[in-house]
Residue, then its C-alpha position, 0 to 999 in steps of 0.5 A: m500500500l505504501a509503495a502504491n501511494t508513493g507511486r501515485k504521489q510521484k506520478a502527480m508530481e510529474t504531471a503537476s505544473h512547474i513554477l519558477i519563482v524569481d525573487d531576491d527576498t529569501r523569506l518571501r521566496d521560501l514562503l511562496r515555495k511552501f505555499l505553492s508546493e502545498n497547493g499541488f505545484r512543482v516549484t523551483a526557486a531562483e534568487d536573482a535573474a542570473d540564477a533564473r537564466s541558469k535554471l531556464k537553460g536546464m529545466a522547462f517551466d509552465l509559469l514564471i513568478v518574477d519580482v520586479m525589484m532585484p539587484g542587478e538585472s531587474g525583473l522587468e529586464l529579465t522579462a523583456a529579455i525572455r520575450n525577445g530571446g527568440n527561443a522556446e522559453g520566450a513563450v512561458p507565461i510570466l506573472m510579475l510581483t512588485a511593491m509598485g502598484e501605480t497604473e504606469d508601473r503595471i503598464n510598464g510590466l505589460e509592455k515588457g511582456a508580462d501576462d499578469y501583474l500582482t502588487k505586494p502585499f497580496e492575499p495568497r488566495e488571489l495569487l493562486l487564482r491568478i496562477n490557475n487562470i494563467l495556466r488554464r488559458a495557456a493549456p491547449a483546449q480540447v474542444d472545437s470552436a468557431e474561427i475568424h480570419f483576417g488577412p493572413w491570420r486565423f483566430d480561434a475564439g474558443r481556444e483563444s489561439l492565433w495562427r498564421g498559416d500552420e504556425p502558432v503566434r504567441l499571445t499574452e493572456a491579456e492579448a488573447r482575451l482582448l482579441a477574443v472579445l473583438a473576434r466574437r463581434p467582428g465589425a462591431t465597435v467594442t468600447r474600452d470599458e467593455l474590453a476592460d471588463a472582459t480582460g480582468s482586474d486592475v485594467n483601465a482604458r489606458t491599459i487597454d490602449v497599451q494592449v491594443t498597441r502590443l497586439r497590433r505589432k503582432i497582427e498588422a503589417d504597419p501598426k501605425l496604419p492598422r488594417h484589421l484592428q482599428t480605432v473608433r475615435g472616442k469609442g473603442y476598437v473594432l476588428w474587421a474580419d475577411 
């Protein structure tokens, strides 16, 4: 019986999502490692960006939790480098932790490529909810759903996945949500407030504008003269399908 229980636990750990915590605060790092382990995750910790880079070379992760303020290379710099690396690790979801909770700080994190942004101090339950939401959206969907085509792009609104031909295009969680809302109402104006409501907490009109700018860089030949994702002055945005 003991061997069977041990085998089941080992199998569960092998299939559990693997999270990398990057934080120079030893106490918080240990608390997060303990809390997440108790909630069914495999957890690895890194004390700074250099340590994180080393671990990223040797292991695969399902999510990174990255502190913004670290000595040496900051969490923002690490996030930007991962996103611009041009390799497989560049697609890993990133949740940023920071003591800086101003709107511009959150926008800066999103611009660097973070999928979500949580301000310290935070409730452990909220962290867990955000982690599960990110992982759920990052997981491949198992159901068929309607698709929308615009230019060379194909967007599956149910799976919230974007394709160019047979090649998947990485979207952050926020970008995927935003495009899904627009794709479900092609040709219709969706207000910034509606988009903010649909894309989660701590989101406002300014954040939506930033996310639209980032999304245009991925889907428009000329982001400054968008053909597919257009602004409706004073109202919001519209996605034009083929």
